[in-house]
C-alpha positions in Angstrom: 0.0 0.0 0.0 1.5 3.3 -1.1 -0.6 5.8 0.8 -3.0 6.1 3.8 -5.2 9.3 3.8 -6.5 10.0 7.3 -9.6 12.2 7.6 -10.9 13.0 11.2 -14.6 13.8 11.0 -16.9 15.6 13.5 -20.3 17.0 12.5 -19.5 17.8 8.9 -22.7 16.6 7.3 -24.4 19.9 6.5 -24.1 21.9 3.3 -22.3 19.1 1.5 -19.0 19.8 3.2 -18.0 16.2 3.9 -19.1 14.9 0.5 -17.0 17.6 -1.3 -13.9 16.6 0.7 -14.4 12.9 0.2 -15.2 13.2 -3.5 -11.8 14.9 -4.0 -10.1 12.0 -2.3 -11.9 9.0 -4.0 -11.2 10.6 -7.4 -7.4 11.0 -7.1 -5.4 10.1 -10.1 -3.2 7.6 -8.3 -4.6 4.0 -7.6 -2.7 2.5 -4.7 -4.1 4.2 -1.6 -6.6 3.9 1.2 -8.9 6.5 2.8 -9.4 6.1 6.5 -12.2 8.4 7.7 -12.7 8.4 11.5 -15.9 9.7 12.9 -15.3 11.3 16.3 -18.8 10.7 17.8 -20.6 13.1 15.6 -24.1 14.1 16.6 -25.3 14.5 13.0 -25.3 11.9 10.2 -21.6 12.2 9.3 -21.0 8.5 10.1 -23.9 7.4 7.8 -22.2 9.4 5.0 -18.9 7.6 5.7 -20.6 4.2 5.7 -22.1 5.1 2.4 -18.7 5.8 0.9 -17.3 2.6 2.3 -20.1 0.7 0.6 -19.5 2.5 -2.7 -15.7 2.2 -2.6 -14.9 -0.9 -0.6 -11.5 -1.3 -2.2 -10.2 2.0 -0.8 -12.5 3.5 1.8 -12.6 2.6 5.5 -15.1 4.1 7.9 -14.1 4.0 11.5 -15.8 5.5 14.6 -14.3 6.5 17.9 -16.0 5.2 21.0 -15.7 8.7 22.7 -15.2 12.2 21.4 -11.4 12.7 21.4 -11.2 15.8 19.0 -9.1 15.8 15.9 -6.0 14.4 17.5 -7.9 11.3 18.5 -9.3 10.9 15.0 -5.8 11.2 13.6 -4.4 8.7 16.1 -7.1 6.1 15.3 -6.3 6.5 11.6 -2.6 6.2 12.2 -3.1 2.9 14.1 -5.2 1.5 11.3 -3.0 2.7 8.4 -1.1 0.4 6.2 0.4 2.8 3.7 4.1 3.6 3.3 3.1 7.3 3.3 0.6 9.2 5.5 -1.5 12.2 4.7 -3.9 14.1 6.9 -6.9 16.0 5.4 -9.4 18.1 7.4 -13.0 16.9 6.6 -14.2 20.3 5.4 -11.2 20.8 3.0 -10.3 19.3 -0.3 -7.4 18.8 -2.8 -6.9 18.9 -6.6 -7.4 15.6 -8.5 -3.7 15.0 -9.1 -2.6 16.2 -5.6 -1.0 12.9 -4.6 0.3 12.1 -8.0 2.3 15.4 -8.0 3.5 15.0 -4.4 4.7 11.5 -5.1 6.4 12.5 -8.3 8.5 15.0 -6.4 9.2 12.6 -3.6 10.5 9.9 -6.0 12.6 12.3 -8.1 14.3 13.8 -5.1 14.3 11.1 -2.4 12.4 13.4 0.0 10.6 11.8 3.0 8.3 14.9 3.5 6.7 16.8 0.6 4.4 19.8 0.9 2.6 22.4 -1.1 0.8 25.8 -0.7 -2.9 26.2 0.0 -5.6 28.7 -0.8 -8.5 30.1 1.3 -12.0 29.7 -0.2 -15.5 30.3 1.1 -17.3 28.2 -1.5 -16.9 24.7 -3.0 -14.6 25.5 -5.9 -11.4 24.3 -7.5 -10.5 27.9 -8.6 -7.4 28.8 -6.6 -7.6 32.6 -6.0 -6.2 33.3 -2.5 -2.9 31.5 -2.5 -1.1 31.2 0.9 2.6 30.3 0.7 3.0 27.5 3.2 6.7 27.0 3.1 9.9 28.4 1.5 12.1 27.0 -1.3 15.1 27.8 1.0 13.8 25.1 3.4 14.0 22.3 0.8 16.6 19.7 0.2 18.6 17.7 2.7 17.8 19.2 6.1 20.7 20.8 8.0 20.5 22.9 11.2 19.6 26.1 9.5 16.7 24.5 7.6 15.4 22.8 10.7 15.5 26.2 12.5 13.5 27.7 9.7 11.0 24.9 9.8 10.4 25.4 13.5 9.7 29.1 12.8 7.7 28.6 9.6 6.8 24.9 9.3 3.4 25.4 7.7 0.4 23.2 8.0 0.7 19.4 8.4 -2.4 18.9 6.2 -0.6 20.1 3.1 2.1 17.5 3.4 2.8 13.8 3.0 5.0 11.9 5.5 6.7 8.5 5.7 4.6 6.4 8.1 7.5 4.4 9.6 9.2 7.6 10.8 6.0 8.7 12.5 5.8 5.3 14.3 9.5 5.1 15.1 9.3 8.5 16.9 5.9 7.8 18.4 4.4 11.0 16.9 0.8 10.6 18.0 -1.3 13.6 18.6 -2.6 14.9 21.9 -6.3 14.1 22.4 -9.2 16.1 23.9 -7.8 19.5 22.7 -7.8 21.6 19.6 -4.5 22.9 18.1 -3.1 19.4 18.3 -0.9 20.0 15.3 1.0 22.8 17.2 2.0 20.2 19.8 3.8 17.8 17.5 4.2 19.7 14.2 7.9 20.6 14.8 8.7 16.9 15.3 7.0 15.9 12.1 9.1 18.4 10.2 12.6 18.6 11.7 13.0 14.8 12.3 12.8 14.3 8.6 15.9 14.0 6.5 14.8 15.6 3.2 11.9 18.1 2.6 10.6 19.2 -0.8 7.9 21.6 -1.7 5.5 22.5 -4.5 5.0 26.3 -4.5 1.4 26.0 -5.8 -2.0 26.0 -4.0 -3.1 22.3 -4.4 -5.0 22.2 -1.1 -8.2 24.2 -0.5 -8.8 25.4 3.0 -12.5 26.1 3.5 -13.4 29.1 5.5 -16.7 29.0 7.5 -17.9 30.1 10.9 -17.5 26.8 12.6 -13.9 26.4 11.6 -11.5 26.2 14.6 -9.8 29.4 13.6 -13.1 31.3 13.7 -14.3 29.9 17.1 -12.9 31.5 20.2 -13.6 30.8 23.9 -11.7 30.3 27.1 -11.5 26.6 26.4 -9.9 27.3 23.0 -7.4 29.6 24.8 -6.7 26.8 27.3 -6.1 24.4 24.4 -3.5 26.8 22.9 -1.7 26.9 26.3 -1.8 23.2 26.5 -0.5 22.7 23.0 2.4 25.1 23.7 3.5 23.2 26.8 3.2 19.9 24.9 5.3 21.3 22.1 8.1 21.9 24.6 7.6 18.5 26.2 7.9 16.9 22.7 11.2 18.7 22.0 12.6 17.5 25.3 11.3 13.9 24.7 13.0 13.7 21.3 16.2 15.5 22.4 16.1 18.6 20.2 15.1 21.2 22.8 18.6 22.4 23.7 19.8 22.5 20.1 16.9 24.6 18.9 16.0 26.4 22.2 15.9 29.9 20.7 13.5 28.9 17.9 11.3 27.0 20.3 11.3 29.9 22.8 9.9 32.1 20.1 7.4 29.5 18.8 6.2 29.1 22.4 6.0 32.8 23.0 4.0 33.3 19.9 1.5 30.5 20.4 1.2 30.3 24.2 1.5 33.9 25.2 1.2 36.4 22.4 -1.6 34.9 20.3 -3.4 33.5 23.3 -3.3 36.8 25.2 -4.5 39.0 22.4 -7.2 36.5 21.3 -8.4 36.2 24.8 -8.7 40.0 25.3 -10.3 40.6 21.9 -12.8 37.7 21.8 -13.6 36.4 25.3 -16.3 38.2 27.2 -15.9 39.0 29.9 -12.1 39.0 30.0 -10.6 38.6 33.4 -7.4 40.1 34.9 -6.7 36.8 36.6 -6.3 35.1 33.2 -3.8 37.8 32.0 -1.9 37.2 35.3 -1.8 33.4 34.7 -0.4 33.8 31.2 2.2 36.2 32.4 3.4 34.0 35.2 3.6 31.0 32.9 5.7 32.7 30.2 8.0 33.8 33.0 8.3 30.3 34.2 9.0 28.7 30.9 11.1 31.5 29.2 11.9 34.4 31.6 14.1 36.1 29.0 11.9 35.8 26.0 11.9 39.6 25.4 15.5 39.4 24.4 14.9 36.6 21.9 16.2 37.7 18.5 13.2 36.3 16.6 10.8 38.0 19.0 12.6 41.3 18.5 12.5 40.9 14.7 9.0 39.5 14.2 6.9 41.1 16.9 5.9 44.7 16.1 6.8 47.4 18.7 3.3 48.1 19.8 2.7 44.4 20.6 6.0 44.2 22.4 5.0 47.2 24.5 1.7 45.6 25.4 3.2 42.3 26.3 5.9 43.9 28.5 3.1 45.8 30.2 1.2 42.6 30.9 4.4 41.1 32.4 5.0 44.0 34.7 1.4 44.8 35.7 -1.6 42.7 34.4 -3.9 45.3 35.9 -2.3 48.2 34.0 -2.2 46.1 30.8 -5.9 45.2 31.2 -7.0 48.8 31.7 -4.8 50.2 28.9 -5.8 47.5 26.5 -9.5 48.0 27.2 -9.2 51.8 26.7 -7.1 51.3 23.5 -9.6 48.7 22.2 -12.5 50.9 23.0 -10.9 53.9 21.3 -10.3 51.9 18.1 -13.8 50.5 18.1 -15.1 54.1 18.5 -12.9 55.3 15.6 -14.3 52.5 13.5 -17.8 53.4 14.4 -17.2 57.1 13.4 -15.7 56.0 10.1 -18.7 53.8 9.3 -21.1 56.6 10.5 -19.4 59.2 8.2 -19.5 56.8 5.3 -23.1 55.8 5.8 -24.1 59.4 6.3 -22.4 60.6 3.1 -24.4 58.0 1.1 -27.7 59.6 2.4 -26.8 63.1 1.2 
């Protein structure tokens, strides 16, 4: 078996999302592959759809069901344990790929000897194969036999796991299973998937379609989602220590942790969670001090974080109360400015 495509599924039955994804997979131009779709205790008829595909494509479609809801990481783990392919691919159940997606990925793997191959993706809000909003997912400078500089770059800008294929044996040898019961599971193990490879290649074209809708993980914010980000950040560091690359790439991991666990979580929490609490700001500040007390002097942090954000993050470290008050005043002012602009624009249309 050449390839196992793993699709974790949870409540994807409405608006034809699941069928569009699966149709793009069953109609791939390669022949030697299996699709392992894992239902994670959906409350809609997603599993019925999977069973229907299994009946229609018994030679290449396997429908599995978790006994409890484990989130996407659990679905991926179930698929990994059942997989028989030499290569592994993960596809989100509301996304899709071009018909020759795997043919092109394998052609590049075979011509170069790569053990990981990736591509770009595009953001779409309708079921289409017209690639309009291309998002570069990697860099050509990261490709080839991996040395320390390329591995550092992959920690900083590794891109999505969903747009890549991986050798299954390497995943099993390093025990690269995903955390369960949380979102952002890829953040916890993504570095290991990339930097433990020997050779990475990349197609700078959008062959993967990332469907944007309101129930997407990136569009759904809550305290629980913020907690999952914190957990994923801690697990990312645990993984680096478990696999003995923490010390070698500590500076890159420090920045990756700061961005995920502290910076993005703090600003997402303050902007999206109602009501935001000072105690949560204090908890985040204490944790970043515990893990990386000198993160503000990190070279990547200085280069990649804009001065206003650095100012706010420093304020949160020194005084969560001062940060909370200042951020609320700043946020309120910006909202008021936005209201005035919209008011002026709407008023001018009535004249």
